[in-house]
N, C-alpha and C positions, 0 to 999 in steps of 0.2 A: 413909248407908244405901244399899246396893246395890239394883239393880232386883229381883233375886230375893228379897232380904230384905224388900222392900216387899210383894211378892206374898205371902210367907209371913206377914207381920204382918196383912195384910188377910184372908187366908184363915183363919188360925187364930183371929183375933179376931172373926170374924163369928158373931153369935148367942151368944157366950159359951161355946162348947163346943169348945175348941181341939183336944182329942185326936180327937174325932169328925170335926171338919172337916179336920184334917190327914190322917186316914185316907181320907176321901172325896176330898180334893184329890189325894192320891197315886193313888187308883183312877181319878179323872177324867183325870189326866195320862197314866196308862198307857193308858186308853181312847183319848185323843186322839192318842197316838203309835202306836197299834196299827193296822196296815194292814188287818187282818181286819174291823174295825168301821167302816172308812171314815174314821177320824181326825176331824179338825175338819170337813172337808167333809161327811162322813157325818152328823155331829151337826147341822150347819147345815141339811142337806137334811131331816133328820127333823123339825126345828122348822118348816121351810117346809111340808112335807107335812102336818104337824099344825095348820096354820093359824096358826102363831106365828112365822113368819119375821121379822116386824117386831121382835119381841123380840130374837131372836138377832142381827139386823142392827144393832141399837142397841149391842150389845156390841162389835162390830167397829169401829164408827165412833168419831169423836173426841168426840161429844156425850155426853149423859147416858145411862147404862145403865138400860134399863127393867127393872123387877123381874119375876120369874117366881115362880109359886106352886108349892108341893109337888105339888098336883094336876096342874098343867100339865106339870111335869117328868115325872111318872109317865105321863101320857097320851102324851108324846112318846117317852120312853125305853122304856116298857113295864115291867110288873111284873117280868119276868125280868131285865132289865138292872139295875133298882133292887135286886133281891135279890142279884145278883152284886156290885154296888158295896157293898151293906151287908155282905155276907160278907167282902169284902176289907178293909173298914174295921172289922169286928168290932162292928157296931152293928145295931139292929133296922131293918127296911126303912122303917118310918114315919119314923124319925129320919134315915135316909139321904135320903129324898125332901126333907125339910126342909133338910138340910145342903147338898144339891146346889142347891136353889133359892136358898139364902143365898149360896153362893160362886161358882156358875157364871158369873153375869154379870161379876163382877170378875176371875175367873180368865181367862176368854176375852178380856176387855178388855186385861189385862196381857200376855197371851201374843201378842197381835196389835197391837203398838204402831202399826203403819202399815196396819192393816186386813188384814194377812196373817200367818199363823202363822209364827213363827220357830222352826224345828226345833231350833236350838241351845238356845233358851230352854226348850223342852220337855224336852230331854235334861238340861239343868242342873237344872230343876225336879224331875224324877224323882230325880236323884242326891241332891239336897238332902233330899227327903222320905225317901228310903231311909236316909240317914245319921241323920235325926232319930228315926225309929221303931224 
C-alpha cells in the first residue's frame, strides 16, 4: 500500500462516513495548499493563537497525535471557514466540524512525515481526491 493510499484509507475510514470525510479531506488539502489562507503554517498559527498549539504540534511530531474536538476546530477555524469547508464537501456545517476534528490530526501527521509539509504530497493528495469524487 502506497503512502497516499494509507492516507486515503485513514481519512475515509475515520468515523465511518467515508464520503463526507473524503470531501472534507479534499477541502482541507485545498486549504493547506492555498497561499491565500496561509497554508499549513497559517493553520498552525491559528491553532497557536487559539491556545491549542500543543495539539497541532503533536500532529507534526513523531509521537502520538492528540485529538481535537469539533468545538475546538470551529473555535480555531471560525464558523465562516467551517461553512466554506462544509459547502465544498456538500455536508452540513455541524458534520463538517466533526469530520475535520476526526481527520485533521492524521492528515497533518501523514502530510508532514519529517515535521515539515511535503508540497509534492499535498499535490498528489489533491489529485487523488479529485479523481475519486
